[in-house]
MARMI-117826 format. One record per residue: residue number from 1; residue in three letters; x, y, z of N, C-alpha, C, O in turn. Coordinates in pm, 1 decimal, always signed. Example, Ala and Ser with C-alpha at 12.3 -4.5 7.8 and 13.67 -1.06 7.14 Angstrom:
BEGIN
NODE   nr  rest    n.east   n.north      n.up   ca.east  ca.north     ca.up    c.east   c.north      c.up    o.east   o.north      o.up
NODE    1   ala   +1319.0    -569.0    +780.0   +1230.0    -450.0    +780.0   +1320.0    -330.0    +780.0   +1423.6    -331.9    +846.5
NODE    2   ser   +1285.0    -225.0    +708.0   +1367.0    -106.0    +714.0   +1290.0      +3.0    +787.0   +1340.9    +113.8    +803.9
END
This chain:
BEGIN
NODE   nr  rest    n.east   n.north      n.up   ca.east  ca.north     ca.up    c.east   c.north      c.up    o.east   o.north      o.up
NODE    1   unk     +95.9    -124.6      -3.7     -18.2      -9.0      -2.3     +76.6    +102.2      +2.9    +184.2     +89.5     +61.3
NODE    2   unk     +34.8    +232.6     -67.0    +137.5    +331.8     -92.9    +101.8    +432.5     +22.2     -13.8    +451.4     +60.1
NODE    3   unk    +216.1    +497.6     +76.0    +176.4    +580.2    +185.0    +167.3    +735.6    +136.2    +213.2    +768.0     +26.7
NODE    4   unk    +115.2    +815.0    +209.7     +74.3    +935.2    +165.9    +158.6   +1024.1    +238.4    +107.6   +1124.7    +287.8
NODE    5   unk    +297.4    +998.4    +253.7    +408.7   +1090.8    +342.2    +458.3   +1185.4    +241.7    +496.9   +1295.4    +281.1
NODE    6   unk    +462.4   +1156.5    +116.8    +516.6   +1248.0     +22.8    +423.0   +1390.6     -28.9    +453.2   +1490.6     -93.9
NODE    7   unk    +287.6   +1339.6     +40.4    +189.9   +1464.1     +23.5    +173.7   +1549.7    +126.1    +100.7   +1648.4    +117.1
NODE    8   unk    +249.4   +1514.9    +245.7    +233.3   +1585.8    +391.6    +341.6   +1695.5    +343.1    +425.3   +1691.6    +252.9
NODE    9   unk    +300.2   +1817.3    +459.0    +408.0   +1912.7    +450.1    +397.3   +2013.1    +570.6    +320.0   +1967.8    +655.0
NODE   10   unk    +429.5   +2087.7    +591.9    +463.0   +2170.8    +740.0    +305.9   +2175.2    +757.1    +219.2   +2177.3    +669.7
NODE   11   unk    +293.1   +2176.0    +908.6    +161.5   +2230.4    +959.1    +116.9   +2368.3    +926.7      +2.1   +2396.7    +892.4
NODE   12   unk    +231.0   +2465.5    +941.7    +207.3   +2609.4    +898.7    +274.6   +2661.8    +796.8    +380.9   +2604.7    +772.7
NODE   13   unk    +244.4   +2760.0    +723.3    +315.9   +2829.0    +630.6    +313.9   +2766.6    +492.8    +239.1   +2670.6    +474.2
NODE   14   unk    +385.2   +2810.1    +400.1    +389.1   +2771.0    +287.3    +476.2   +2659.1    +256.5    +571.9   +2632.9    +329.3
NODE   15   unk    +447.9   +2590.3    +150.6    +521.7   +2461.6    +116.0    +665.3   +2522.6     +36.4    +682.7   +2602.4     -55.7
NODE   16   unk    +751.7   +2444.9    +118.7    +909.8   +2492.2     +81.6    +931.2   +2414.3     -20.1    +845.7   +2336.5     -62.6
NODE   17   unk   +1083.7   +2431.5     -84.7   +1128.5   +2359.6    -213.6   +1134.5   +2212.5    -187.0   +1141.9   +2135.5    -282.8
NODE   18   unk   +1131.8   +2165.7     -59.3   +1136.7   +2027.4     -41.5   +1000.8   +1957.3     -96.9   +1003.7   +1846.2    -149.9
NODE   19   unk    +907.4   +2016.4     -83.4    +760.9   +1967.3    -101.9    +765.1   +1917.1    -234.1    +846.6   +1947.4    -321.2
NODE   20   unk    +657.8   +1827.4    -242.7    +633.6   +1765.9    -394.8    +537.9   +1874.9    -469.2    +472.6   +1960.9    -410.1
NODE   21   unk    +541.5   +1857.1    -593.7    +469.6   +1968.4    -676.8    +314.0   +1951.1    -655.0    +236.2   +2044.3    -674.9
NODE   22   unk    +272.2   +1821.2    -611.3    +147.1   +1819.3    -561.5    +103.2   +1889.9    -458.5      -2.2   +1953.1    -465.1
NODE   23   unk    +189.1   +1886.8    -337.4    +176.2   +1961.5    -245.6    +146.6   +2142.5    -273.7     +59.6   +2209.9    -218.4
NODE   24   unk    +233.8   +2182.7    -360.9    +212.0   +2312.4    -384.4     +99.8   +2350.0    -477.7     +46.1   +2460.8    -477.0
NODE   25   unk     +67.2   +2248.8    -559.8     -66.1   +2277.6    -626.8    -158.3   +2292.5    -528.0    -211.4   +2403.2    -519.2
NODE   26   unk    -201.1   +2176.1    -423.9    -313.8   +2170.7    -326.4    -285.4   +2300.8    -261.0    -390.7   +2359.9    -236.8
NODE   27   unk    -182.3   +2364.1    -225.0    -167.5   +2484.3    -141.1    -228.4   +2598.6    -225.1    -315.1   +2672.8    -178.9
NODE   28   unk    -181.4   +2609.5    -345.9    -236.0   +2731.9    -439.2    -391.3   +2720.7    -480.3    -460.3   +2817.3    -512.7
NODE   29   unk    -431.9   +2596.9    -474.3    -583.7   +2576.2    -504.1    -642.6   +2610.0    -371.5    -750.9   +2667.1    -384.8
NODE   30   unk    -607.3   +2593.7    -253.7    -667.3   +2638.3    -138.2    -671.2   +2784.9    -139.9    -775.9   +2846.4    -120.0
NODE   31   unk    -545.1   +2848.8    -166.2    -539.5   +2972.4    -147.1    -659.8   +3048.9    -236.1    -732.2   +3133.0    -182.7
NODE   32   unk    -673.0   +3012.7    -371.4    -741.9   +3058.2    -450.6    -872.7   +3056.7    -420.2    -943.3   +3153.8    -447.4
NODE   33   unk    -922.9   +2943.9    -358.8   -1048.1   +2911.7    -282.7   -1089.2   +3034.0    -186.2   -1200.4   +3086.7    -184.6
NODE   34   unk    -967.7   +3073.0     -97.9   -1017.5   +3170.3     +34.4   -1012.9   +3273.8     -37.2   -1093.9   +3359.8      -2.7
NODE   35   unk    -932.2   +3305.4    -146.8    -955.4   +3458.3    -207.2   -1086.7   +3479.6    -271.7   -1150.2   +3584.6    -261.5
NODE   36   unk   -1126.8   +3370.3    -342.0   -1259.9   +3377.7    -376.1   -1374.6   +3386.7    -297.7   -1474.6   +3438.9    -347.1
NODE   37   unk   -1377.0   +3338.0    -166.4   -1463.1   +3318.1     -98.9   -1464.9   +3459.6     -19.7   -1571.3   +3501.3     +26.1
NODE   38   unk   -1333.9   +3538.4      -3.4   -1318.6   +3650.7     +60.1   -1377.2   +3795.6     -28.7   -1416.7   +3896.0     +30.5
NODE   39   unk   -1373.1   +3781.6    -188.1   -1447.0   +3823.6    -257.7   -1616.9   +3831.2    -239.9   -1682.6   +3933.7    -221.9
NODE   40   unk   -1663.9   +3700.7    -249.6   -1778.4   +3712.6    -244.2   -1830.4   +3754.7    -108.3   -1914.5   +3844.2     -99.7
NODE   41   unk   -1787.0   +3698.4     -12.5   -1817.5   +3799.0    +134.7   -1829.3   +3959.5    +112.3   -1922.2   +4033.5    +144.6
NODE   42   unk   -1727.1   +3985.7     +57.8   -1729.4   +4167.8     +19.9   -1816.8   +4199.2     -38.3   -1878.2   +4295.7      +7.4
NODE   43   unk   -1864.3   +4140.8    -157.8   -1958.9   +4170.2    -230.2   -2111.5   +4159.2    -174.4   -2194.2   +4249.6    -185.9
NODE   44   unk   -2130.1   +4059.2    -124.9   -2231.7   +4037.9     -11.1   -2265.8   +4150.6     +81.9   -2380.0   +4193.5     +98.3
NODE   45   unk   -2143.5   +4200.9    +149.4   -2161.1   +4301.7    +270.1   -2180.7   +4420.6    +197.0   -2250.2   +4510.6    +244.2
NODE   46   unk   -2115.9   +4432.3     +65.0   -2157.2   +4614.7     +17.3   -2279.1   +4594.1     -36.9   -2347.7   +4696.2     -31.2
NODE   47   unk   -2342.8   +4484.9     -96.5   -2479.9   +4459.6    -160.1   -2578.7   +4463.5     -32.5   -2691.5   +4511.9     -41.9
NODE   48   unk   -2535.2   +4416.7     +71.0   -2641.1   +4418.3    +215.4   -2651.5   +4574.4    +250.5   -2764.0   +4622.9    +262.2
NODE   49   unk   -2541.4   +4652.2    +267.1   -2537.2   +4798.1    +303.0   -2624.4   +4892.2    +213.4   -2701.7   +4978.8    +254.2
NODE   50   unk   -2594.5   +4855.4     +69.9   -2655.6   +4933.4     -28.6   -2815.5   +4938.4      -8.4   -2895.6   +5031.9      -9.6
NODE   51   unk   -2830.9   +4781.0     +13.4   -3009.2   +4767.0     +23.8   -3042.6   +4798.5    +149.9   -3160.8   +4825.1    +172.0
NODE   52   unk   -2972.8   +4801.1    +228.2   -3049.9   +4853.2    +374.7   -3021.9   +5023.6    +361.9   -3095.1   +5083.4    +440.8
NODE   53   unk   -2941.4   +5107.4    +288.4   -2966.9   +5235.9    +273.2   -3069.1   +5236.0    +203.3   -3161.4   +5308.0    +241.2
NODE   54   unk   -3084.2   +5164.6     +92.8   -3226.9   +5205.9      -4.0   -3350.6   +5186.2     +63.4   -3438.5   +5270.0     +43.1
NODE   55   unk   -3374.5   +5087.9    +142.1   -3473.9   +5069.6    +232.0   -3488.4   +5185.7    +339.3   -3602.1   +5232.0    +349.0
NODE   56   unk   -3408.4   +5229.8    +406.1   -3424.3   +5358.5    +519.3   -3419.6   +5470.2    +436.4   -3449.8   +5574.7    +494.0
NODE   57   unk   -3387.3   +5480.9    +304.4   -3426.9   +5645.7    +240.0   -3562.0   +5615.6    +171.1   -3651.3   +5698.7    +154.5
NODE   58   unk   -3564.7   +5512.4    +140.8   -3738.8   +5483.9     +75.5   -3845.7   +5523.0    +193.2   -3937.0   +5603.9    +176.3
NODE   59   unk   -3820.1   +5453.5    +313.9   -3867.9   +5479.8    +443.1   -3868.4   +5636.0    +494.6   -3969.5   +5682.8    +547.0
NODE   60   unk   -3781.1   +5692.4    +481.1   -3750.3   +5837.1    +521.5   -3843.0   +5902.7    +434.5   -3921.7   +5983.9    +483.1
NODE   61   unk   -3843.9   +5875.6    +301.8   -3929.9   +5959.3    +214.3   -4080.5   +5904.0    +234.3   -4158.0   +5964.5    +160.2
NODE   62   unk   -4136.5   +5816.1    +305.5   -4256.6   +5787.7    +316.7   -4312.8   +5886.6    +424.3   -4432.6   +5903.2    +447.4
NODE   63   unk   -4202.5   +5953.4    +490.2   -4266.5   +6000.3    +639.2   -4307.7   +6151.4    +612.1   -4359.0   +6218.5    +701.6
END
C-alpha cells in the first residue's frame, strides 16, 4: 500500500522547495478558494449595506 508521506507538508506556512509539486498545487488551490470566498463575502456585505440604505431612504421619504 502506498503511503501518503510525500503529500504531507509543514503544519503551518507555505510549502518549501522540498515539498512535492502536488503539495504546492494543493496549497495554491486552497489559497485561490480562500481569496474567492473573501471577494464573495465583500460583495455580499456591500450589497447588504446598499440595500439597507435604500430601504431606509425609501422609508424616510414616506414620512
